MOPAC internal coordinates of N, CA, C and O (Angstrom, degrees):
PM7 1SCF
backbone

  N    0.0000 0     0.00 0     0.00 0    0    0    0
  C    1.4523 1     0.00 0     0.00 0    1    0    0
  C    1.5238 1   108.48 1     0.00 0    2    1    0
  O    1.2310 1   120.45 1   -52.56 1    3    2    1
  N    1.3217 1   116.74 1   127.44 1    3    2    1
  C    1.4569 1   121.37 1   179.62 1    5    3    2
  C    1.5206 1   110.61 1   -79.30 1    6    5    3
  O    1.2310 1   121.10 1   -40.00 1    7    6    5
  N    1.3230 1   115.51 1   140.00 1    7    6    5
  C    1.4559 1   118.32 1   173.97 1    9    7    6
  C    1.5224 1   108.23 1   -91.89 1   10    9    7
  O    1.2310 1   120.57 1   -32.69 1   11   10    9
  N    1.2915 1   116.51 1   147.31 1   11   10    9
  C    1.4559 1   122.49 1  -178.32 1   13   11   10
  C    1.5127 1   109.24 1  -100.79 1   14   13   11
  O    1.2310 1   121.04 1   -46.89 1   15   14   13
  N    1.3236 1   115.61 1   133.11 1   15   14   13
  C    1.4623 1   119.03 1   177.47 1   17   15   14
  C    1.5182 1   108.48 1   -75.79 1   18   17   15
  O    1.2310 1   120.65 1   -49.07 1   19   18   17
  N    1.3185 1   116.36 1   130.93 1   19   18   17
  C    1.4446 1   121.42 1  -179.09 1   21   19   18
  C    1.5194 1   110.04 1   -83.15 1   22   21   19
  O    1.2310 1   121.24 1   -46.18 1   23   22   21
  N    1.3143 1   115.23 1   133.82 1   23   22   21
  C    1.4608 1   119.94 1   177.83 1   25   23   22
  C    1.5109 1   109.25 1   -84.52 1   26   25   23
  O    1.2310 1   120.31 1   -35.07 1   27   26   25
  N    1.3324 1   117.01 1   144.93 1   27   26   25
  C    1.4545 1   122.54 1  -179.19 1   29   27   26
  C    1.5227 1   111.11 1   -59.71 1   30   29   27
  O    1.2310 1   120.10 1   143.65 1   31   30   29
  N    1.3321 1   117.41 1   -36.35 1   31   30   29
  C    1.4596 1   119.87 1  -177.22 1   33   31   30
  C    1.5253 1   112.56 1   -63.04 1   34   33   31
  O    1.2310 1   120.12 1   157.68 1   35   34   33
  N    1.3295 1   117.38 1   -22.32 1   35   34   33
  C    1.4573 1   119.62 1   177.73 1   37   35   34
  C    1.5260 1   111.46 1   -66.54 1   38   37   35
  O    1.2310 1   120.33 1   157.04 1   39   38   37
  N    1.3194 1   116.98 1   -22.96 1   39   38   37
  C    1.4592 1   121.16 1  -179.55 1   41   39   38
  C    1.5211 1   112.91 1  -103.99 1   42   41   39
  O    1.2310 1   119.62 1   164.81 1   43   42   41
  N    1.3276 1   118.34 1   -15.19 1   43   42   41
  C    1.4564 1   120.15 1  -173.62 1   45   43   42
  C    1.5107 1   112.99 1  -106.15 1   46   45   43
  O    1.2310 1   119.21 1   176.67 1   47   46   45
  N    1.3087 1   119.10 1    -3.33 1   47   46   45
  C    1.4600 1   119.91 1  -178.57 1   49   47   46
  C    1.5338 1   109.67 1   -88.40 1   50   49   47
  O    1.2310 1   121.42 1   -33.47 1   51   50   49
  N    1.3306 1   114.89 1   146.53 1   51   50   49
  C    1.4562 1   121.89 1   179.77 1   53   51   50
  C    1.5233 1   108.37 1  -109.48 1   54   53   51
  O    1.2310 1   120.65 1   -45.19 1   55   54   53
  N    1.3302 1   116.36 1   134.81 1   55   54   53
  C    1.4602 1   121.96 1  -175.73 1   57   55   54
  C    1.5255 1   110.43 1  -104.66 1   58   57   55
  O    1.2310 1   120.54 1   -47.64 1   59   58   57
  N    1.3243 1   116.58 1   132.36 1   59   58   57
  C    1.4648 1   121.55 1   175.88 1   61   59   58
  C    1.5204 1   108.12 1   -67.67 1   62   61   59
  O    1.2310 1   119.51 1   -55.90 1   63   62   61
  N    1.3322 1   118.55 1   124.10 1   63   62   61
  C    1.4641 1   120.56 1  -178.41 1   65   63   62
  C    1.5267 1   113.02 1   -71.93 1   66   65   63
  O    1.2310 1   120.10 1   167.85 1   67   66   65
  N    1.3357 1   117.41 1   -12.15 1   67   66   65
  C    1.4627 1   120.53 1  -178.95 1   69   67   66
  C    1.5255 1   111.06 1   -89.55 1   70   69   67
  O    1.2310 1   120.00 1   127.25 1   71   70   69
  N    1.3526 1   117.61 1   -52.75 1   71   70   69
  C    1.4648 1   120.64 1  -173.88 1   73   71   70
  C    1.5263 1   114.04 1  -113.56 1   74   73   71
  O    1.2310 1   119.73 1   169.12 1   75   74   73
  N    1.3403 1   118.11 1   -10.88 1   75   74   73
  C    1.4511 1   120.88 1   177.41 1   77   75   74
  C    1.5171 1   115.82 1    88.75 1   78   77   75
  O    1.2310 1   119.85 1   176.49 1   79   78   77
  N    1.3287 1   117.89 1    -3.51 1   79   78   77
  C    1.4629 1   120.82 1   178.54 1   81   79   78
  C    1.5284 1   108.98 1   -63.73 1   82   81   79
  O    1.2310 1   120.30 1   -36.20 1   83   82   81
  N    1.3509 1   117.04 1   143.80 1   83   82   81
  C    1.4642 1   119.92 1  -177.71 1   85   83   82
  C    1.5200 1   111.01 1  -107.73 1   86   85   83
  O    1.2310 1   121.35 1   -27.75 1   87   86   85
  N    1.3458 1   115.03 1   152.25 1   87   86   85
  C    1.4610 1   123.11 1  -177.61 1   89   87   86
  C    1.5163 1   108.95 1  -136.66 1   90   89   87
  O    1.2310 1   121.04 1   -27.17 1   91   90   89
  N    1.3218 1   115.61 1   152.83 1   91   90   89
  C    1.4623 1   120.40 1  -178.63 1   93   91   90
  C    1.5186 1   112.45 1   -77.31 1   94   93   91
  O    1.2310 1   120.20 1   154.57 1   95   94   93
  N    1.3377 1   117.23 1   -25.43 1   95   94   93
  C    1.4655 1   119.84 1  -178.31 1   97   95   94
  C    1.5214 1   110.55 1  -125.62 1   98   97   95
  O    1.2310 1   121.14 1   -25.74 1   99   98   97
  N    1.3171 1   115.43 1   154.26 1   99   98   97
  C    1.4664 1   122.42 1   175.71 1  101   99   98
  C    1.5238 1   109.50 1   -62.96 1  102  101   99
  O    1.2310 1   120.68 1   137.68 1  103  102  101
  N    1.3335 1   116.31 1   -42.32 1  103  102  101
  C    1.4584 1   121.83 1  -179.63 1  105  103  102
  C    1.5330 1   110.45 1   -61.49 1  106  105  103
  O    1.2310 1   120.45 1   136.73 1  107  106  105
  N    1.3339 1   116.74 1   -43.27 1  107  106  105
  C    1.4563 1   120.63 1   178.61 1  109  107  106
  C    1.5185 1   112.21 1   -62.29 1  110  109  107
  O    1.2310 1   120.58 1   140.12 1  111  110  109
  N    1.3118 1   116.50 1   -39.88 1  111  110  109
  C    1.4624 1   120.92 1   178.68 1  113  111  110
  C    1.5223 1   110.88 1   -65.54 1  114  113  111
  O    1.2310 1   120.44 1   136.07 1  115  114  113
  N    1.3258 1   116.77 1   -43.93 1  115  114  113
  C    1.4640 1   120.37 1   178.85 1  117  115  114
  C    1.5257 1   111.39 1   -64.53 1  118  117  115
  O    1.2310 1   119.98 1   141.46 1  119  118  117
  N    1.3468 1   117.65 1   -38.54 1  119  118  117
  C    1.4659 1   120.77 1   177.14 1  121  119  118
  C    1.5253 1   110.04 1   -62.30 1  122  121  119
  O    1.2310 1   120.29 1   138.12 1  123  122  121
  N    1.3179 1   117.05 1   -41.88 1  123  122  121
  C    1.4647 1   121.93 1   178.02 1  125  123  122
  C    1.5318 1   110.56 1   -60.83 1  126  125  123
  O    1.2310 1   120.37 1   133.19 1  127  126  125
  N    1.3263 1   116.90 1   -46.81 1  127  126  125
  C    1.4687 1   120.62 1  -179.18 1  129  127  126
  C    1.5224 1   110.19 1   -60.54 1  130  129  127
  O    1.2310 1   120.25 1   136.35 1  131  130  129
  N    1.3388 1   117.13 1   -43.65 1  131  130  129
  C    1.4556 1   121.82 1  -179.02 1  133  131  130
  C    1.5286 1   111.19 1   -62.98 1  134  133  131
  O    1.2310 1   120.16 1   137.28 1  135  134  133
  N    1.3351 1   117.30 1   -42.72 1  135  134  133
  C    1.4669 1   121.17 1  -176.03 1  137  135  134
  C    1.5268 1   113.44 1   -81.75 1  138  137  135
  O    1.2310 1   119.98 1   146.01 1  139  138  137
  N    1.3164 1   117.64 1   -33.99 1  139  138  137
  C    1.4636 1   120.65 1  -170.17 1  141  139  138
  C    1.5177 1   115.80 1  -101.19 1  142  141  139
  O    1.2310 1   119.92 1   160.68 1  143  142  141
  N    1.3140 1   117.75 1   -19.32 1  143  142  141
  C    1.4629 1   119.49 1  -174.63 1  145  143  142
  C    1.5217 1   110.39 1  -125.99 1  146  145  143
  O    1.2310 1   121.27 1   -33.30 1  147  146  145
  N    1.3213 1   115.18 1   146.70 1  147  146  145
  C    1.4602 1   121.26 1   178.40 1  149  147  146
  C    1.5199 1   110.19 1   -61.99 1  150  149  147
  O    1.2310 1   120.39 1   -44.05 1  151  150  149
  N    1.3068 1   116.85 1   135.95 1  151  150  149
  C    1.4655 1   120.41 1   178.55 1  153  151  150
  C    1.5248 1   112.20 1   -94.67 1  154  153  151
  O    1.2310 1   120.59 1  -173.43 1  155  154  153
  N    1.3566 1   116.49 1     6.57 1  155  154  153
  C    1.4556 1   118.26 1   178.70 1  157  155  154
  C    1.5294 1   110.68 1   -63.85 1  158  157  155
  O    1.2310 1   120.44 1   146.84 1  159  158  157
  N    1.3109 1   116.77 1   -33.16 1  159  158  157
  C    1.4559 1   122.26 1   175.72 1  161  159  158
  C    1.5225 1   107.81 1  -125.20 1  162  161  159
  O    1.2310 1   119.99 1   -92.68 1  163  162  161
  N    1.3341 1   117.63 1    87.32 1  163  162  161
  C    1.4657 1   119.13 1  -177.66 1  165  163  162
  C    1.5230 1   110.77 1   -62.08 1  166  165  163
  O    1.2310 1   120.46 1   -31.42 1  167  166  165
  N    1.3302 1   116.73 1   148.58 1  167  166  165
  C    1.4645 1   118.99 1  -178.72 1  169  167  166
  C    1.5231 1   111.83 1   -64.23 1  170  169  167
  O    1.2310 1   120.99 1   -34.66 1  171  170  169
  N    1.3274 1   115.71 1   145.34 1  171  170  169
  C    1.4625 1   119.56 1   178.48 1  173  171  170
  C    1.5187 1   111.18 1   -87.43 1  174  173  171
  O    1.2310 1   120.34 1   165.05 1  175  174  173
  N    1.3341 1   116.95 1   -14.95 1  175  174  173
  C    1.4592 1   121.67 1   177.22 1  177  175  174
  C    1.5105 1   107.46 1  -108.13 1  178  177  175
  O    1.2310 1   120.42 1   -59.53 1  179  178  177
  N    1.3190 1   116.81 1   120.47 1  179  178  177
  C    1.4616 1   121.65 1  -178.73 1  181  179  178
  C    1.5227 1   110.89 1   -82.49 1  182  181  179
  O    1.2310 1   120.22 1   -23.71 1  183  182  181
  N    1.3439 1   117.19 1   156.29 1  183  182  181
  C    1.4642 1   119.55 1   176.65 1  185  183  182
  C    1.5281 1   110.66 1   -54.17 1  186  185  183
  O    1.2310 1   120.78 1   -45.12 1  187  186  185
  N    1.3083 1   116.12 1   134.88 1  187  186  185
  C    1.4623 1   121.23 1  -179.13 1  189  187  186
  C    1.5138 1   113.42 1    94.56 1  190  189  187
  O    1.2310 1   120.33 1   160.68 1  191  190  189
  N    1.3317 1   116.97 1   -19.32 1  191  190  189
  C    1.4573 1   120.48 1   177.83 1  193  191  190
  C    1.5291 1   109.33 1   -88.11 1  194  193  191
  O    1.2310 1   120.62 1   -19.19 1  195  194  193
  N    1.3071 1   116.43 1   160.81 1  195  194  193
  C    1.4563 1   118.35 1   178.17 1  197  195  194
  C    1.5103 1   112.58 1  -176.52 1  198  197  195
  O    1.2310 1   121.39 1    -8.85 1  199  198  197
  N    1.3214 1   114.94 1   171.15 1  199  198  197
  C    1.4514 1   122.67 1  -179.16 1  201  199  198
  C    1.5223 1   107.95 1  -138.58 1  202  201  199
  O    1.2310 1   121.03 1   -47.86 1  203  202  201
  N    1.3104 1   115.64 1   132.14 1  203  202  201
  C    1.4628 1   121.47 1   176.87 1  205  203  202
  C    1.5200 1   107.54 1  -123.36 1  206  205  203
  O    1.2310 1   120.69 1   -55.20 1  207  206  205
  N    1.3352 1   116.30 1   124.80 1  207  206  205
  C    1.4583 1   121.67 1  -178.88 1  209  207  206
  C    1.5217 1   108.60 1  -118.21 1  210  209  207
  O    1.2310 1   120.76 1   -51.61 1  211  210  209
  N    1.3351 1   116.15 1   128.39 1  211  210  209
  C    1.4555 1   122.48 1   179.72 1  213  211  210
  C    1.5206 1   109.03 1  -122.35 1  214  213  211
  O    1.2310 1   120.58 1   -50.86 1  215  214  213
  N    1.3330 1   116.50 1   129.14 1  215  214  213
  C    1.4576 1   121.65 1   177.30 1  217  215  214
  C    1.5262 1   107.89 1   -79.49 1  218  217  215
  O    1.2310 1   120.81 1   -60.72 1  219  218  217
  N    1.3295 1   116.05 1   119.28 1  219  218  217
  C    1.4616 1   121.69 1  -177.78 1  221  219  218
  C    1.5264 1   109.31 1  -114.07 1  222  221  219
  O    1.2310 1   120.45 1  -130.86 1  223  222  221
  N    1.3213 1   116.74 1    49.14 1  223  222  221
  C    1.4615 1   120.49 1  -178.49 1  225  223  222
  C    1.5157 1   110.83 1    82.81 1  226  225  223
  O    1.2310 1   120.29 1    67.35 1  227  226  225
  N    1.3221 1   117.05 1  -112.65 1  227  226  225
  C    1.4553 1   121.51 1  -179.45 1  229  227  226
  C    1.5185 1   113.79 1   -81.49 1  230  229  227
  O    1.2310 1   120.22 1   173.27 1  231  230  229
  N    1.3312 1   117.19 1    -6.73 1  231  230  229
  C    1.4563 1   121.94 1  -178.59 1  233  231  230
  C    1.5242 1   109.99 1  -128.87 1  234  233  231
  O    1.2310 1   120.99 1   -13.98 1  235  234  233
  N    1.3208 1   115.71 1   166.02 1  235  234  233
  C    1.4511 1   121.69 1   174.93 1  237  235  234
  C    1.5179 1   108.98 1  -119.17 1  238  237  235
  O    1.2310 1   120.86 1   -41.18 1  239  238  237
  N    1.3131 1   115.96 1   138.82 1  239  238  237
  C    1.4559 1   122.21 1   176.51 1  241  239  238
  C    1.5239 1   107.22 1  -100.34 1  242  241  239
  O    1.2310 1   120.43 1   -54.79 1  243  242  241
  N    1.3362 1   116.78 1   125.21 1  243  242  241
  C    1.4580 1   122.15 1  -177.52 1  245  243  242
  C    1.5185 1   108.89 1  -114.54 1  246  245  243
  O    1.2310 1   120.94 1   -55.82 1  247  246  245
  N    1.3276 1   115.81 1   124.18 1  247  246  245
  C    1.4590 1   122.26 1   177.22 1  249  247  246
  C    1.5305 1   106.94 1  -115.13 1  250  249  247
  O    1.2310 1   120.67 1   -58.56 1  251  250  249
  N    1.3181 1   116.32 1   121.44 1  251  250  249
  C    1.4559 1   122.61 1  -172.84 1  253  251  250
  C    1.5190 1   110.30 1  -118.60 1  254  253  251
  O    1.2310 1   120.34 1   -47.68 1  255  254  253
  N    1.3447 1   116.95 1   132.32 1  255  254  253
  C    1.4617 1   122.21 1   176.50 1  257  255  254
  C    1.5246 1   107.07 1  -119.87 1  258  257  255
  O    1.2310 1   120.66 1   -62.43 1  259  258  257
  N    1.3543 1   116.34 1   117.57 1  259  258  257
  C    1.4620 1   121.18 1  -177.20 1  261  259  258
  C    1.5293 1   110.26 1  -130.92 1  262  261  259
  O    1.2310 1   121.45 1   -18.75 1  263  262  261
  N    1.3304 1   114.84 1   161.25 1  263  262  261
  C    1.4579 1   120.41 1   176.47 1  265  263  262
  C    1.5289 1   109.65 1   -66.18 1  266  265  263
  O    1.2310 1   120.74 1   -28.46 1  267  266  265
  N    1.3101 1   116.19 1   151.54 1  267  266  265
  C    1.4658 1   121.69 1   178.87 1  269  267  266
  C    1.5295 1   110.55 1   -56.62 1  270  269  267
  O    1.2310 1   119.86 1   139.57 1  271  270  269
  N    1.3329 1   117.87 1   -40.43 1  271  270  269
  C    1.4665 1   120.39 1  -177.80 1  273  271  270
  C    1.5291 1   111.52 1   -64.79 1  274  273  271
  O    1.2310 1   119.78 1   143.47 1  275  274  273
  N    1.3431 1   118.03 1   -36.53 1  275  274  273
  C    1.4657 1   119.82 1   176.08 1  277  275  274
  C    1.5182 1   110.07 1   -66.75 1  278  277  275
  O    1.2310 1   120.62 1   136.06 1  279  278  277
  N    1.3295 1   116.41 1   -43.94 1  279  278  277
  C    1.4661 1   120.01 1   179.62 1  281  279  278
  C    1.5305 1   110.60 1   -59.95 1  282  281  279
  O    1.2310 1   120.47 1   138.70 1  283  282  281
  N    1.3326 1   116.70 1   -41.30 1  283  282  281
  C    1.4664 1   120.08 1   178.29 1  285  283  282
  C    1.5196 1   111.26 1   -60.91 1  286  285  283
  O    1.2310 1   120.29 1   139.48 1  287  286  285
  N    1.3532 1   117.05 1   -40.52 1  287  286  285
  C    1.4685 1   120.45 1   177.25 1  289  287  286
  C    1.5288 1   111.39 1   -65.65 1  290  289  287
  O    1.2310 1   120.37 1   139.76 1  291  290  289
  N    1.3369 1   116.90 1   -40.24 1  291  290  289
  C    1.4635 1   120.75 1   177.67 1  293  291  290
  C    1.5258 1   110.22 1   -62.06 1  294  293  291
  O    1.2310 1   120.82 1   134.48 1  295  294  293
  N    1.3271 1   116.03 1   -45.52 1  295  294  293
  C    1.4707 1   120.87 1   178.39 1  297  295  294
  C    1.5305 1   111.09 1   -59.70 1  298  297  295
  O    1.2310 1   120.53 1   137.95 1  299  298  297
  N    1.3272 1   116.59 1   -42.05 1  299  298  297
  C    1.4704 1   120.22 1  -179.62 1  301  299  298
  C    1.5300 1   110.88 1   -63.69 1  302  301  299
  O    1.2310 1   120.17 1   134.34 1  303  302  301
  N    1.3474 1   117.27 1   -45.66 1  303  302  301
  C    1.4753 1   120.63 1   179.53 1  305  303  302
  C    1.5288 1   110.63 1   -63.64 1  306  305  303
  O    1.2310 1   120.55 1   137.79 1  307  306  305
  N    1.3308 1   116.55 1   -42.21 1  307  306  305
  C    1.4569 1   120.95 1   179.29 1  309  307  306
  C    1.5215 1   110.22 1   -60.71 1  310  309  307
  O    1.2310 1   120.97 1   136.76 1  311  310  309
  N    1.3331 1   115.75 1   -43.24 1  311  310  309
  C    1.4609 1   120.37 1   179.71 1  313  311  310
  C    1.5333 1   111.02 1   -64.95 1  314  313  311
  O    1.2310 1   120.23 1   138.92 1  315  314  313
  N    1.3424 1   117.16 1   -41.08 1  315  314  313
  C    1.4716 1   121.53 1   177.96 1  317  315  314
  C    1.5303 1   111.03 1   -59.58 1  318  317  315
  O    1.2310 1   120.72 1   144.42 1  319  318  317
  N    1.3333 1   116.23 1   -35.58 1  319  318  317
  C    1.4632 1   121.21 1  -178.42 1  321  319  318
  C    1.5233 1   112.28 1   -87.16 1  322  321  319
  O    1.2310 1   120.32 1   175.15 1  323  322  321
  N    1.3350 1   117.00 1    -4.85 1  323  322  321
  C    1.4637 1   122.93 1   179.36 1  325  323  322
  C    1.5353 1   111.13 1    55.63 1  326  325  323
  O    1.2310 1   121.04 1  -130.10 1  327  326  325
  N    1.3415 1   115.61 1    49.90 1  327  326  325
  C    1.4518 1   121.79 1  -179.97 1  329  327  326
  C    1.5225 1   109.78 1  -122.26 1  330  329  327
  O    1.2310 1   120.76 1   -24.44 1  331  330  329
  N    1.3194 1   116.16 1   155.56 1  331  330  329
  C    1.4600 1   119.53 1   169.97 1  333  331  330
  C    1.5287 1   107.09 1   -71.78 1  334  333  331
  O    1.2310 1   120.22 1   -17.79 1  335  334  333
  N    1.3186 1   117.18 1   162.21 1  335  334  333
  C    1.4640 1   119.75 1   179.76 1  337  335  334
  C    1.5231 1   110.49 1   -61.70 1  338  337  335
  O    1.2310 1   120.15 1   140.78 1  339  338  337
  N    1.3186 1   117.32 1   -39.22 1  339  338  337
  C    1.4600 1   121.28 1   178.63 1  341  339  338
  C    1.5316 1   111.07 1   -61.41 1  342  341  339
  O    1.2310 1   120.20 1   132.20 1  343  342  341
  N    1.3387 1   117.23 1   -47.80 1  343  342  341
  C    1.4664 1   121.07 1   178.63 1  345  343  342
  C    1.5284 1   110.70 1   -61.07 1  346  345  343
  O    1.2310 1   120.72 1   137.51 1  347  346  345
  N    1.3287 1   116.23 1   -42.49 1  347  346  345
  C    1.4601 1   121.55 1  -178.52 1  349  347  346
  C    1.5320 1   110.85 1   -59.65 1  350  349  347
  O    1.2310 1   120.31 1   128.95 1  351  350  349
  N    1.3467 1   117.02 1   -51.05 1  351  350  349
  C    1.4622 1   120.10 1  -178.05 1  353  351  350
  C    1.5209 1   111.76 1   -64.32 1  354  353  351
  O    1.2310 1   119.96 1   138.50 1  355  354  353
  N    1.3217 1   117.69 1   -41.50 1  355  354  353
  C    1.4633 1   119.16 1  -179.76 1  357  355  354
  C    1.5203 1   111.54 1   -69.09 1  358  357  355
  O    1.2310 1   119.58 1   146.97 1  359  358  357
  N    1.3316 1   118.41 1   -33.03 1  359  358  357
  C    1.4683 1   120.86 1   174.56 1  361  359  358
  C    1.5228 1   110.52 1   -64.05 1  362  361  359
  O    1.2310 1   120.51 1   132.73 1  363  362  361
  N    1.3300 1   116.63 1   -47.27 1  363  362  361
  C    1.4620 1   120.74 1  -179.29 1  365  363  362
  C    1.5287 1   110.51 1   -62.39 1  366  365  363
  O    1.2310 1   120.27 1   129.45 1  367  366  365
  N    1.3330 1   117.10 1   -50.55 1  367  366  365
  C    1.4659 1   120.45 1  -179.25 1  369  367  366
  C    1.5262 1   111.57 1   -63.87 1  370  369  367
  O    1.2310 1   120.53 1   138.53 1  371  370  369
  N    1.3140 1   116.59 1   -41.47 1  371  370  369
  C    1.4653 1   120.55 1   179.06 1  373  371  370
  C    1.5135 1   112.44 1   -62.97 1  374  373  371
  O    1.2310 1   120.17 1   137.16 1  375  374  373
  N    1.3317 1   117.28 1   -42.84 1  375  374  373
  C    1.4643 1   120.60 1   179.26 1  377  375  374
  C    1.5264 1   111.73 1   -65.42 1  378  377  375
  O    1.2310 1   120.28 1   138.29 1  379  378  377
  N    1.3304 1   117.06 1   -41.71 1  379  378  377
  C    1.4595 1   119.42 1   179.56 1  381  379  378
  C    1.5295 1   110.69 1   -67.64 1  382  381  379
  O    1.2310 1   120.03 1   141.20 1  383  382  381
  N    1.3319 1   117.54 1   -38.80 1  383  382  381
  C    1.4681 1   120.46 1   179.29 1  385  383  382
  C    1.5271 1   110.68 1   -67.43 1  386  385  383
  O    1.2310 1   120.20 1   141.04 1  387  386  385
  N    1.3351 1   117.22 1   -38.96 1  387  386  385
  C    1.4595 1   121.20 1  -176.57 1  389  387  386
  C    1.5185 1   112.82 1   -79.00 1  390  389  387
  O    1.2310 1   120.30 1   139.30 1  391  390  389
  N    1.3322 1   117.03 1   -40.70 1  391  390  389
  C    1.4613 1   120.37 1  -170.99 1  393  391  390
  C    1.5219 1   114.51 1  -111.47 1  394  393  391
  O    1.2310 1   119.37 1   156.65 1  395  394  393
  N    1.3382 1   118.81 1   -23.35 1  395  394  393
  C    1.4663 1   121.79 1   178.87 1  397  395  394
  C    1.5094 1   112.69 1    52.93 1  398  397  395
  O    1.2310 1   120.36 1    51.27 1  399  398  397
  N    1.3266 1   116.92 1  -128.73 1  399  398  397
  C    1.4571 1   121.70 1  -178.44 1  401  399  398
  C    1.5180 1   112.51 1   -66.02 1  402  401  399
  O    1.2310 1   119.89 1   152.78 1  403  402  401
  N    1.3225 1   117.82 1   -27.22 1  403  402  401
  C    1.4586 1   120.48 1   178.14 1  405  403  402
  C    1.5252 1   110.32 1   -62.07 1  406  405  403
  O    1.2310 1   120.08 1   141.57 1  407  406  405
  N    1.3186 1   117.45 1   -38.43 1  407  406  405
  C    1.4683 1   121.60 1   178.08 1  409  407  406
  C    1.5220 1   110.43 1   -64.06 1  410  409  407
  O    1.2310 1   120.63 1   135.78 1  411  410  409
  N    1.3382 1   116.39 1   -44.22 1  411  410  409
  C    1.4655 1   120.19 1   178.68 1  413  411  410
  C    1.5307 1   110.22 1   -62.50 1  414  413  411
  O    1.2310 1   119.83 1   135.90 1  415  414  413
  N    1.3299 1   117.92 1   -44.10 1  415  414  413
  C    1.4617 1   121.97 1   178.89 1  417  415  414
  C    1.5279 1   110.85 1   -61.16 1  418  417  415
  O    1.2310 1   120.46 1   135.10 1  419  418  417
  N    1.3200 1   116.73 1   -44.90 1  419  418  417
  C    1.4582 1   120.95 1  -178.02 1  421  419  418
  C    1.5288 1   111.17 1   -63.03 1  422  421  419
  O    1.2310 1   120.01 1   136.73 1  423  422  421
  N    1.3418 1   117.58 1   -43.27 1  423  422  421
  C    1.4615 1   119.63 1  -178.57 1  425  423  422
  C    1.5230 1   111.23 1   -68.81 1  426  425  423
  O    1.2310 1   120.17 1   144.60 1  427  426  425
  N    1.3210 1   117.28 1   -35.40 1  427  426  425
  C    1.4781 1   119.27 1   177.57 1  429  427  426
  C    1.5196 1   110.70 1   -69.49 1  430  429  427
  O    1.2310 1   120.70 1   138.10 1  431  430  429
  N    1.3263 1   116.26 1   -41.90 1  431  430  429
  C    1.4560 1   120.86 1  -178.03 1  433  431  430
  C    1.5303 1   110.91 1   -62.46 1  434  433  431
  O    1.2310 1   120.76 1   143.73 1  435  434  433
  N    1.3141 1   116.16 1   -36.27 1  435  434  433
  C    1.4493 1   120.29 1  -179.42 1  437  435  434
  C    1.5262 1   113.05 1   -93.47 1  438  437  435
  O    1.2310 1   120.65 1  -168.12 1  439  438  437
  N    1.3285 1   116.35 1    11.88 1  439  438  437
  C    1.4699 1   122.61 1   177.46 1  441  439  438
  C    1.5210 1   113.12 1    54.49 1  442  441  439
  O    1.2310 1   120.34 1  -144.78 1  443  442  441
  N    1.3244 1   116.96 1    35.22 1  443  442  441
  C    1.4622 1   119.30 1   178.12 1  445  443  442
  C    1.5153 1   112.15 1  -101.75 1  446  445  443
  O    1.2310 1   120.29 1   166.55 1  447  446  445
  N    1.3354 1   117.06 1   -13.45 1  447  446  445
  C    1.4626 1   119.87 1   179.90 1  449  447  446
  C    1.5217 1   109.28 1   -80.70 1  450  449  447
  O    1.2310 1   120.48 1   -47.51 1  451  450  449
  N    1.3124 1   116.70 1   132.49 1  451  450  449
  C    1.4504 1   121.39 1   179.78 1  453  451  450
  C    1.5194 1   109.24 1  -105.05 1  454  453  451
  O    1.2310 1   120.54 1   -27.93 1  455  454  453
  N    1.3203 1   116.58 1   152.07 1  455  454  453
  C    1.4599 1   122.08 1  -179.74 1  457  455  454
  C    1.5275 1   110.08 1   -68.66 1  458  457  455
  O    1.2310 1   120.94 1   -32.20 1  459  458  457
  N    1.3446 1   115.80 1   147.80 1  459  458  457
  C    1.4555 1   120.02 1   173.47 1  461  459  458
  C    1.5267 1   108.26 1   -68.50 1  462  461  459
  O    1.2310 1   120.88 1   -42.62 1  463  462  461
  N    1.3149 1   115.92 1   137.38 1  463  462  461
  C    1.4616 1   119.09 1  -178.51 1  465  463  462
  C    1.5193 1   113.10 1  -116.17 1  466  465  463
  O    1.2310 1   119.71 1   171.01 1  467  466  465
  N    1.3330 1   118.16 1    -8.99 1  467  466  465
  C    1.4571 1   119.81 1  -172.74 1  469  467  466
  C    1.5189 1   112.99 1   -82.12 1  470  469  467
  O    1.2310 1   119.24 1   162.45 1  471  470  469
  N    1.3239 1   119.06 1   -17.55 1  471  470  469
  C    1.4649 1   121.20 1  -177.58 1  473  471  470
  C    1.5171 1   108.85 1   -79.06 1  474  473  471
  O    1.2310 1   121.37 1   -60.15 1  475  474  473
  N    1.3175 1   114.98 1   119.85 1  475  474  473
  C    1.4681 1   118.37 1  -179.88 1  477  475  474
  C    1.4982 1   111.13 1  -123.19 1  478  477  475
  O    1.2310 1   120.10 1   180.00 1  479  478  477

């Protein structure tokens, strides 16, 4: 089996989370988003971030790419809750799957939800 040489551009291009168009620079991608897409609902996925899901039979494999600042916030919340990273992610996913919008409403009503800080 031949191995394929990876091109640098495959790792350096930024993808618009709204339309999927790719750009060579983060700045170029952000300029495109500002000019081409409504900012009334800013994207929740920033350029360079992404999620890859693979069905592995009875389980799913999730590969997540996030900005360093988001990861730092996740680490801080996990540490505040005194949980392992695995416990933290399964708690978050489990709560959203079980409660959905009701969970979000409950946390806001009780003033326990904190603002996102990683988006700059």
